[in-house]
C-alpha positions in Angstrom: 0.2 -0.1 0.1 1.3 3.4 -0.8 0.8 6.0 1.8 1.0 10.0 1.0 3.6 12.3 2.1 3.1 16.1 3.5 2.1 18.3 0.8 0.6 15.4 -1.5 -3.0 15.8 -3.0 -5.2 13.0 -2.4 -8.6 12.2 -3.5 -11.2 10.3 -1.0 -14.8 9.9 -0.5 -16.8 10.4 -4.0 -14.2 13.0 -5.2 -13.1 15.2 -2.3 -9.6 16.3 -2.5 -7.3 17.8 0.0 -3.4 18.3 0.8 -2.2 16.2 3.2 -0.6 18.0 6.4 0.4 15.4 8.8 0.9 11.8 8.6 0.0 9.3 11.5 0.5 5.7 11.7 -3.0 4.4 10.1 -4.2 7.8 8.7 -3.4 11.4 7.2 -4.7 14.8 8.4 -6.0 16.5 5.4 -6.3 20.1 4.6 -9.8 20.4 2.4 -9.6 24.2 1.9 -7.6 23.2 -1.5 -10.7 22.6 -3.2 -12.3 25.5 -5.4 -16.0 24.7 -4.1 -14.9 24.1 -0.4 -17.2 26.7 1.1 -20.2 25.6 -1.0 -19.9 22.3 0.7 -20.1 23.2 4.0 -17.2 20.9 5.4 -14.9 21.3 8.2 -11.3 22.8 7.2 -9.4 19.6 7.9 -10.1 15.7 8.2 -8.7 12.5 9.0 -8.7 9.8 6.5 -7.3 6.3 6.8 -4.5 5.2 4.6 -6.8 2.4 2.7 -9.3 5.4 1.9 -7.7 7.5 -0.4 -5.7 7.9 -3.7 -2.7 10.1 -4.3 -3.3 12.2 -7.1 -0.5 14.6 -7.1 3.0 13.8 -5.6 5.0 10.8 -4.6 4.3 8.1 -2.0 5.9 5.7 0.2 5.5 1.9 0.2 4.1 0.8 3.8 3.8 -3.0 4.4 
């Protein structure tokens, strides 16, 4: 499984995107304000996403066994 690095852009949950701010053992903390329609969606600025639940769309990841 590939895990994101800080600064990567990831996609998750039906097309939501964000910038990885912190990497935890099983998840990443993501800044959602990256999305152009962020304010329209009414979401919190940050969220936590499990490594199994996202795809890296910009940047490189690390292999996690």
